[in-house]
Structure formats: structure tokens, C-alpha cells
C-alpha positions in Angstrom: -28.5 16.3 17.9 -25.6 17.3 15.6 -22.0 16.2 16.0 -18.9 17.5 14.3 -16.7 14.9 12.6 -13.5 15.3 10.6 -12.6 13.3 7.6 -9.1 12.7 6.2 -9.4 12.1 2.5 -6.6 10.8 0.2 -6.4 10.8 -3.6 -3.4 9.7 -5.7 -2.7 8.8 -9.3 0.0 7.6 -11.5 0.2 5.8 -14.8 -0.7 2.6 -12.9 -3.2 3.6 -10.3 -6.0 6.1 -9.6 -7.3 6.0 -6.1 -9.6 8.0 -3.8 -10.2 6.8 -0.2 -11.3 8.0 3.2 -8.2 7.4 5.3 -9.8 8.1 8.7 -12.8 9.7 10.4 -12.7 11.2 13.9 -14.4 13.6 16.2 -10.9 14.7 17.3 -9.5 17.0 14.6 -6.0 17.1 16.3 -5.8 13.3 15.7 -6.3 13.7 12.0 -3.9 16.7 11.8 -1.3 14.5 13.4 -1.9 11.8 10.7 -1.8 14.4 7.9 1.6 15.7 9.3 2.9 12.1 9.2 1.8 11.8 5.6 3.5 15.2 4.8 6.7 14.3 6.6 7.2 11.1 4.5 5.9 12.8 1.3 3.0 10.4 0.9 5.3 7.4 0.3 3.0 5.1 2.2 0.4 5.7 -0.5 2.4 6.3 -3.7 6.1 5.9 -4.6 7.5 9.4 -4.9 11.0 9.9 -6.2 13.0 12.5 -8.3 12.0 16.1 -8.2 9.1 16.6 -5.8 6.9 19.7 -5.6 4.8 20.2 -2.5 1.9 22.5 -1.5 0.7 22.3 2.1 -1.2 24.1 4.8 -2.7 23.0 8.1 -5.5 20.8 6.5 -4.2 20.2 3.0 -1.2 18.5 1.4 -0.4 18.0 -2.3 2.7 16.4 -3.8 3.7 15.9 -7.4 6.9 14.5 -8.9 8.5 15.0 -12.3 7.1 11.6 -13.5 3.4 12.6 -13.3 2.6 11.0 -10.0 0.3 13.2 -7.8 -1.2 12.8 -4.4 -3.6 15.0 -2.4 -4.7 14.7 1.2 -7.4 16.9 2.8 -9.2 17.2 6.1 -12.8 18.2 5.9 -15.3 19.1 8.6 -18.9 17.7 8.6 -22.0 18.2 10.8 -23.7 14.8 11.3 -27.2 14.5 12.5 -27.0 11.9 15.3 -30.8 11.7 15.9 -30.9 8.2 14.4 -28.9 7.1 17.4 -31.6 8.1 19.8 -33.5 4.8 19.3 -30.5 2.9 20.6 -30.0 4.9 23.8 -32.2 2.5 25.7 -30.4 -0.5 24.3 -27.4 -1.2 26.4 -25.2 -2.5 23.6 -26.2 0.0 20.8 -25.1 -0.4 17.2 -21.7 -1.9 16.5 -19.7 0.0 14.0 -16.4 -1.4 12.6 -13.9 -0.2 10.0 -12.9 -2.2 6.9 -9.7 -1.7 4.9 -10.2 -2.7 1.2 -7.2 -3.5 -0.9 -6.5 -5.5 -4.0 -6.4 -9.3 -4.1 -3.1 -8.8 -5.9 -1.6 -8.5 -2.4 -1.9 -12.2 -1.9 -0.6 -14.9 -4.2 -2.9 -17.1 -6.2 -1.7 -20.0 -4.1 -2.9 -18.3 -0.9 -6.2 -17.6 -2.5 -6.6 -21.3 -3.4 -5.8 -22.2 0.2 -8.6 -19.8 1.4 -11.0 -21.2 -1.1 -10.3 -24.8 0.2 -10.7 -23.7 3.8 -7.1 -24.8 4.4 -6.0 -21.8 6.4 -7.2 -21.4 10.0 -7.4 -17.6 10.0 -10.3 -16.8 12.3 -13.6 -15.7 10.7 -13.7 -14.9 7.0 -16.1 -15.0 4.1 -15.5 -15.2 0.4 -17.5 -13.8 -2.5 -17.1 -13.5 -6.2 -14.5 -10.9 -6.2 -12.6 -11.4 -2.9 -12.4 -12.2 0.8 -13.4 -10.6 4.1 -11.0 -11.4 7.0 -11.3 -10.3 10.6 -8.2 -8.6 12.0 -9.4 -8.7 15.6 -7.0 -10.9 17.5 -5.0 -11.7 14.3 -1.9 -12.3 16.4 -3.5 -15.5 17.8 -3.6 -17.1 14.4 -0.7 -15.4 12.6 1.5 -18.5 12.6 -1.2 -20.3 10.5 -1.2 -17.6 7.8 1.0 -17.5 4.7 3.3 -14.5 4.8 1.5 -12.6 2.1 -1.8 -12.7 3.9 -0.1 -11.9 7.3 1.3 -8.7 5.8 -2.1 -7.6 4.6 -3.9 -8.5 7.9 -1.2 -6.7 9.9 -1.4 -3.7 7.7 -5.2 -3.4 8.2 -4.9 -3.9 12.0 -2.2 -1.2 12.2 -4.6 1.2 10.5 -7.3 0.5 13.1 -9.5 -1.7 11.0 -11.5 -4.7 12.3 -11.8 -6.2 8.9 -9.7 -6.6 5.8 -11.4 -6.9 2.4 -9.3 -8.3 -0.3 -11.2 -7.3 -3.5 -10.3 -8.0 -7.1 -11.1 -4.3 -7.9 -9.5 -2.9 -4.7 -6.7 -0.4 -4.7 -3.0 -1.5 -4.8 -1.1 -0.3 -1.8 2.5 0.7 -2.5 3.8 -0.5 0.9 2.6 -4.1 0.3 4.0 -6.6 -2.2 1.9 -7.6 -5.1 1.7 -11.0 -6.9 0.9 -11.9 -10.5 -2.2 -14.0 -11.0 -2.8 -16.2 -14.1 
């Protein structure tokens, strides 16, 4: 059994960052077209600071924007046929496989002090794990423990939840998101 899915890709670069991500995946193309229109309407400012002279190229499924300072962003919707046969073995299982989304961003979006608190288990933030290069934090029900989180972490968790993600991965090599503050680590 084949299923058509649509993928919204984003790529941007400047002198400070070079990123390529999958923004969203859906079986509903109109949903992704709406997201692409929102990106187009705000000239990709949620992903890259754009100012000065801006040149745009766009059509229904593509958007490119460049400014006079060398910053460039591209967003595209692609269509894919996915073989769903692997799911057949789960049809008899009532629960089926659980699939969740994770947003990965840089650990630079939390302060070194917040990272120390996480390392010492001093923040009650629901379930999380830590590894060599960062942290995995659940965003499901984050509102219940938001008062226990430092402001920098709360902004990141909220950002991930607003983007439909069940998990936030704060990774030392993760991308920097323009909409979120960054902190200098020693």
C-alpha cells in the first residue's frame, strides 16, 4: 500500500549559520501550503533575520528570499510516495507503533547555569535524558511544570510545543533559531 505524503523543507544560510531541516510532514498538502504562505508572508523571519533590500522568488510550492547582506533562505514542498506495507504487521495490534516529532535546536538557547541545573537534576521538568552533547525534554504537558523551569528553557520548550513536537532536543551541534535568545557558554 502506497501513501502520498508532502514534506516542507527549509534551508537558510548567512555568515553565521547554514541550516537545512524538514519543517513538517503531512498527508494534507493544503496544510503545508498554508505553512509555506505564512513563511512567505513574514519573509522567513522566523528562520533568518532578513532586513535591507530583499529579493523574493515564489510560486505555489517554492519560496526563496535573499537580502543584500548575503543571507538566503529557501523553502520547498515536495511530494513522496511511501510504501506503508511495513505497517501491516501492526494492524492486529490495537496500539500500533507510536510516532512522535522532535525539534532539535542548539544548547546555546539555554544558559550554562540552566544546563548545570539540569545536570544536577535540580529542575522538575517532566521526563528528560541527557547525553554527551545535549538534552531530550518532553514537551507533552509542559504547561503543568512551566513554573519550575527557568525562562530560557521555558521559551525553548514552548517553541517546540508550538511547532507540534512531543520532544525538544537541545544539542551542542543543533541549529540556532533566530526567534529564540542565545547565551554565551564558557
